[in-house]
Structure formats: C-alpha cells, structure tokens
C-alpha positions as CSV (number, residue, x, y, z in Angstrom):
1,M,-16.9,13.0,1.9
2,S,-17.9,10.1,-0.1
3,H,-19.2,10.7,-3.4
4,I,-20.7,7.6,-3.5
5,P,-25.2,8.7,-4.0
6,A,-26.1,6.8,-1.1
7,V,-28.3,4.3,-3.6
8,L,-24.8,2.8,-4.5
9,K,-23.8,2.2,-0.8
10,S,-26.3,-0.3,-0.1
11,R,-24.8,-3.6,-1.9
12,P,-26.3,-4.5,-4.9
13,L,-29.0,-7.2,-5.2
14,N,-28.3,-7.2,-1.4
15,L,-26.1,-10.2,-2.1
16,P,-24.5,-11.2,0.8
17,C,-21.1,-10.8,1.0
18,V,-19.0,-14.5,1.3
19,E,-15.7,-13.6,0.9
20,R,-14.3,-10.4,1.1
21,P,-11.9,-10.1,-2.0
22,D,-8.6,-8.7,-1.7
23,A,-8.1,-4.9,-2.8
24,R,-5.8,-6.5,-5.8
25,E,-9.4,-8.3,-7.1
26,L,-11.0,-6.3,-6.8
27,V,-9.5,-3.8,-9.1
28,D,-8.9,-7.2,-11.2
29,R,-12.3,-6.7,-11.1
30,S,-13.1,-3.7,-11.5
31,R,-10.9,-4.0,-14.3
32,V,-13.1,-6.6,-16.3
33,L,-16.6,-4.6,-15.7
34,V,-15.5,-1.8,-17.1
35,N,-13.8,-3.6,-20.1
36,A,-17.2,-5.2,-20.9
37,M,-19.7,-2.1,-20.2
38,L,-17.5,-0.3,-22.9
39,E,-17.4,-3.7,-24.9
40,S,-21.0,-3.6,-25.3
41,P,-22.7,-0.7,-23.8
42,D,-26.7,-1.0,-23.8
43,D,-28.8,1.6,-25.8
44,A,-28.4,4.5,-23.6
45,G,-24.8,4.2,-22.2
46,P,-23.6,1.3,-19.9
47,N,-25.3,-1.4,-18.6
48,F,-26.6,-0.3,-15.1
49,V,-26.4,-3.6,-13.0
50,M,-22.6,-3.6,-14.3
51,L,-22.8,-0.4,-12.4
52,L,-23.9,-1.1,-9.7
53,I,-21.3,-4.4,-9.2
54,L,-18.7,-2.0,-10.1
55,A,-19.6,1.1,-7.8
56,D,-20.0,-1.4,-4.7
57,Q,-16.5,-3.0,-5.6
58,L,-14.7,-0.3,-5.6
59,Q,-16.6,1.0,-1.9
60,M,-15.1,-2.1,-0.5
61,L,-11.7,-1.1,-2.2
62,H,-12.2,2.5,-0.4
63,D,-12.4,1.3,2.8
64,D,-9.7,-1.5,2.4
65,F,-7.9,1.2,1.4
66,E,-8.8,3.9,4.6
67,E,-8.5,0.7,7.1
68,E,-5.1,0.4,5.9
69,V,-4.3,4.1,6.7
70,R,-5.5,3.8,10.0
71,Q,-3.7,0.9,11.1
72,L,-0.3,2.8,9.0
73,R,-1.8,6.1,11.4
74,A,-1.8,4.1,15.0
75,E,1.6,2.0,13.8
76,K,3.1,5.3,13.3
77,L,1.5,6.9,16.7
78,S,3.2,3.9,18.6
79,E,6.8,4.1,17.8
C-alpha cells in the first residue's frame, strides 16, 4: 500500500525520463530539493512544484528499492 497520493504518482509536468538516475543520485537530488525548500519557502509554505519533483524522485527511489528486494528474494529462492 502506497502512502503517496494518486495526484503525486503521475509524472509531474509530464517531463520525459531520458535516463533514470541511480539511488545515490536520487537521494542527493532529494536532499538538495529539501534544503532549497527550507531556505526559501513560499508565503504559504514550501514550493509546490519542488514538492512534486521531490515526490517523483522519492517514488523512483522507492521503486528501485522494491526491485532490489525482489531480486534478492529471487536469488534466495534459487539457492
């Protein structure tokens, strides 16, 4: 069960994903976005567009970890 609202699951701004970054790059990008949001928030809070980008990056990171878990389980079952 995913805790990400459906509206955030779609690719923000419909940007094409040319190359999927690795997990380390996603974590680094997420950290930069969070720091940018905290340093210069909008009047009502963090920048909504940055939150959408962050949600997309975190979903990709989640998917990468889920795939890794599936691979590890498959390897364990094949032993």
